[in-house]
Steps between C-alpha positions, in 0.01 A plus 500: 500500500321812623242502776175457309250457782455779752345458843339764717658381822866428560558150373745256648727552198498879549597449863777267389642768270529743791728270699867573549749338267608219736140374512441552127791265438306229683202561273726470197609163636140369468445547128664301221393293200233328711312830520661815352499823695372701203175296510475558875534874446286531189206307651555602863143601580340201330745252652441626854122480453505122434489217755823322406511305826177320412607451139825340617295210634223489238585393145178633345529840669867519403411433135248785506753744647766389251264573210407836656866593542572430134199715410630782718836477325322514165325821607829650618660398170229676297564824690879491477641735235872444555623238252768357731253471789248326274767255387601416859136464608428254218799288601390508865147396403631209290736386777218493756279297263778246443594480867156483661260407219480140624539584868334834591494401867879530507470864390246571773738349756787717375294822509353412840846447645632821343218707649553341843871577486424858395278540806773359721753743353260790558467392861878504548495871418405528867849423625525239771787478745793312351637190665870415544521311170366793298714749692813294435437523125398868500753664730593868456859406413372336181391838362846649553658186353287530188579871463869417516453226239321736261772762548774247420314382189466861381870564566594189304280610211663845507847341500408282202372812321836671560679191366281529191624855451856384563474231232364757254791732583747216435326432169532865396861513616576179313329630185721809521810283540390270218438793262834667579688173479348405163560853368862481604547157349346620172778759457806433285773335708740777399272759659482324835844623606414866492456693823125530451464126471706442810268726692207297372665177615553655842132600505399145408708363787336740742154393379599133530627557854179674590299223336689242704434696819127531422471129419661407831285756682175374349590137575580597859163674535325197350672270750381719788139506375499123439623445854235740633223314313627165627497624860153649449365170365659281766394713795212744463319375189508134607391600852198685361411201284519264797297745707228503231496120487461484877213747483341288229511202735323702769238625254439141389395411856284808554719802574374836364857602408566674168668273244518723192780418259504836321769657718714187488457479123612861466820431697579185305430665165713809571789279613463282190493808276831612649650156433369490142648845437835388640490201266431730203784726610739206511381395154566855380852494643560174313396676176739785571788258550440362150563850363785614723721294724855520620753333724380478862142581393295430825178405324604159357652410837211602729185483286455118502510484879258792537269358236490171686413675829226711340355193326502308828324783683235528227445124519465504879276806505259371235499152653414630848227725357300198377248427775149384583287811535175317587535175687286204383143536622162345424231754413258309724717571807678834446571537874696174500774517234759221467239230567416324174233235450553246224274556204424862594649785298735742670669814372847643546712773344873546442670828424837626381592814692761618251347685206706362215610718206273494197652207317343224296474195725227269622527408866306176556441369850436136582379352827609187683349347813724360774816542293725509808308257720737246655396133513314406817387855580143446377281192466313637198607631161310738273519636150363814337209444261546665155819692561633674185762778541362856499662819374562794732321814383541865580243584769406845378644808338573683824648212696675316219596202716491146369261257667294192428189353667446126527177312567590142587365190669663194657432132467619220725737249343351247745838346562425452867194467721687575819350769720828556683867505407836520674633855472833575658462195722152593623161374394295779338151511355418597142392847615854551632663400171640803319526532123624769263418647161805600294511749212781495243592713199800559275589788271798678345554873516804698383691176459423381854327164550278531807323210672217604729351288776279576796263304723179563686485485875444141616153366422276250675297280265170354619257257341182607687382821666487327837880525503494876450520610868799275569670603176454869579645444847812360330524801267470743791754320717758466223486863387492633852819321600695447176636817340805352332553258215225263396486204738262231377599273790398764756237287675747224566610722787267801519610793710314660787323837489479748784151601606580860393562377144211256485239730655566765235454247219178372661364855511583534129278200426202692635583828323544313170154344532329810640552869573679459829754289679515395865548737793735438789229355726401245237863406438553466874218245521641307203843499661355359821315233304817390323769556765320521834416795722849613589668555165711774343559624145839331499354155574559256215230303324571159351363414157337185635323693776370757253359260244531130585427452868140517619399763754470322840155348527412579135511301178672772298818705500541871571537597133210287377281665763614850403471436126142381545422835665659688209283303259190574708576874496572507128182318400243595765614771743695753296272806551468432874875443539589813300278710728705375796189350661659160564719490808610165362773361719415520866507231766184398685647637825566841346160491334331453838696786655408732214126426511414451867475871584319592177129562450281197431498407132857619438671249276830448321607291203791260519635206306446153638798326656335158481359506144685545173382817333232594750378830643288541809338785689495524875267724700446596859164481680452640850235334715415476866822318578817684591690337217387589146430229246755487217366300205668395175319364198624192321747625235379582151720330241525541124247223438232700681609846389461388140125520562496778760633855467686558827380858565144367452574235763582781744180683405260205507645280773244358742528304821255225594465444872249257643329481163456877478665705226646801676620824353847532349745501794762688294472875567840671499821414321787524748570740654168689460407539131128440429469189289311660211734797495796268455353249256212693341680570173602136471154347537329346199175673412183350648230373259293775339154570644365499143592135466171310433631199691532460873874566548718229648847524642756288679503587868816403689406388847632304795329289763599574858489162670472451874700197601311221677144620444248480225364838396140549618234626267544877491233736619423831335683789659371853479844652513635296208537691172466174311202263478556181699586185309356163593721186499316382185564828325861482610538148357348613173736799489794274573402265214435770240788737556776456238778515759552312823438673828803592705574405853568800719769413745603710799868601509696364794 
């Protein structure tokens, strides 16, 4: 589909197209049958102009946008002159109607998530410093290793080409022998004893000797190439495949690593092409033997063994090239793949890296849930709802690879109501139970029967969204520490992570949900919170301490606390966080040291350590005393920020002291940025002066209470910029405001 709509400013999609290839591959990863990329491109301007976030939570609005999108496609269709493009657009339009006609909200959710992921990918164009995990998977030696692999593959292909020429030479030589031999045998027996005939017999013997030499030579060259391919597959090619799978694990838990399969597919396909050509060459040699053979002919003796080795290598190569390209993921939570809620659709994609020759076969893939799950590993069992096999299709004309997308959902067999099970001798919760999705296929090519099987990374299945944070903790911990074979009993004896490993993954969680990760100061504070003040990067963190055990003096664990902050940022603080205005993780002691020497009204933003998903601001006020007052407002949580826009809270905040509403105490964002300069672009617009009604607004305010004394009735003060408020007016304000007033507590 061509770009139909043009925009005067650079659209998000235009910016996407200017990214380097490694980032474009991540964009490609977003779009599939749920929402095709050609629709994204063709309607780029219109799509970006709509409020998909609101539509994702409003069925009526989603229905309107769905109807509008179909209308936009209809307009694009009427303008399209290319017959093939028109055909593809009609099919796309029909598919969207079938898929989302009864559930347009699902389409809004998909588009909303795609646009958010695009913005995140654009933000990663500003390269952040890599951590040890990323560096270990992107070391400079890997580039040299890959160059060596490509060179070996090219050399093998060149050797196979030379063998092709050698087989053709043998065929020509054999044809010459066959013609001379048949000509000689057609002569009268009496003529065969003449000198001329004897010379011809001698010539035939020379040709036969040369033919024997060439047959042995070509078989020797074939044996060398077969051995070279076997070594290539067992060492370099398998190592690259395992390296890609490890990268895919890291990407699943937030890493910005590149996980394109195009390069790997090219290597697998070129190697397979060499093997298929060798097989054809062996078949050709077998045909030649049927025409001409002789005593001690090497082909009948060596061909069966070589054919068996080539067939085995083809089988192993094709089998290992069958993999899960996109791990199972719910469209409602694209940042948390491998967590599946029962009754909610999730998508996944499998791919065959080897481009098979153009032969007539139908490769159908079927799915099975928990095929290899041992008894006692999990307390619950599930089955896939409506699960017919699907055929693998060629992706496109340029790529040519075979792939298939699945949209599935799970249902509980309800065989057990237990919330915990014994796993490897230990008691684990349902969010620690690991499951797997298996894909199987069978086909025959060139006489070879090939059985394909691959599995997703281990999944965690939940029955309610309240289990999502714990389930995601399990996914992170497993993929961080387990880079070998699938181990569904992992949480029977979970390993320990070093702080260096864990801190990098925690930073990824913030960059996945926003435009930036955590800096070293923020990670230092988190490390102190989890491990104590005197810790090092090599210190080990236990699984139970990370997720299960409550923080001392709190009713929640470290991960539950941190996840609630991630959710707060994603839903209510994203613009402020992306501008780097939230210091975030800082202890009260450090906070006091930072503010005490600053000008009055200087404030900073940090996340609450005592509330789940809370943010507070703390400001300094210098008075007549030697020690400045350091005040922190009661944390704002998601329940309150649903009604209040946080930048507006900063703008409109008021302090009530002794019944008098004072001016906003917040003047400068730490270290010295004027408040309006920092947040001005983030404020909501104030009501228009042309509004015929008296405007009303929610004013966030706090009452400064003096312990042990009732506030006296305030007297007017000439130096106050605000009108005084009587106790009665204060009570009325307290009753009519939509939000509760905060307590302002000094920091000690």
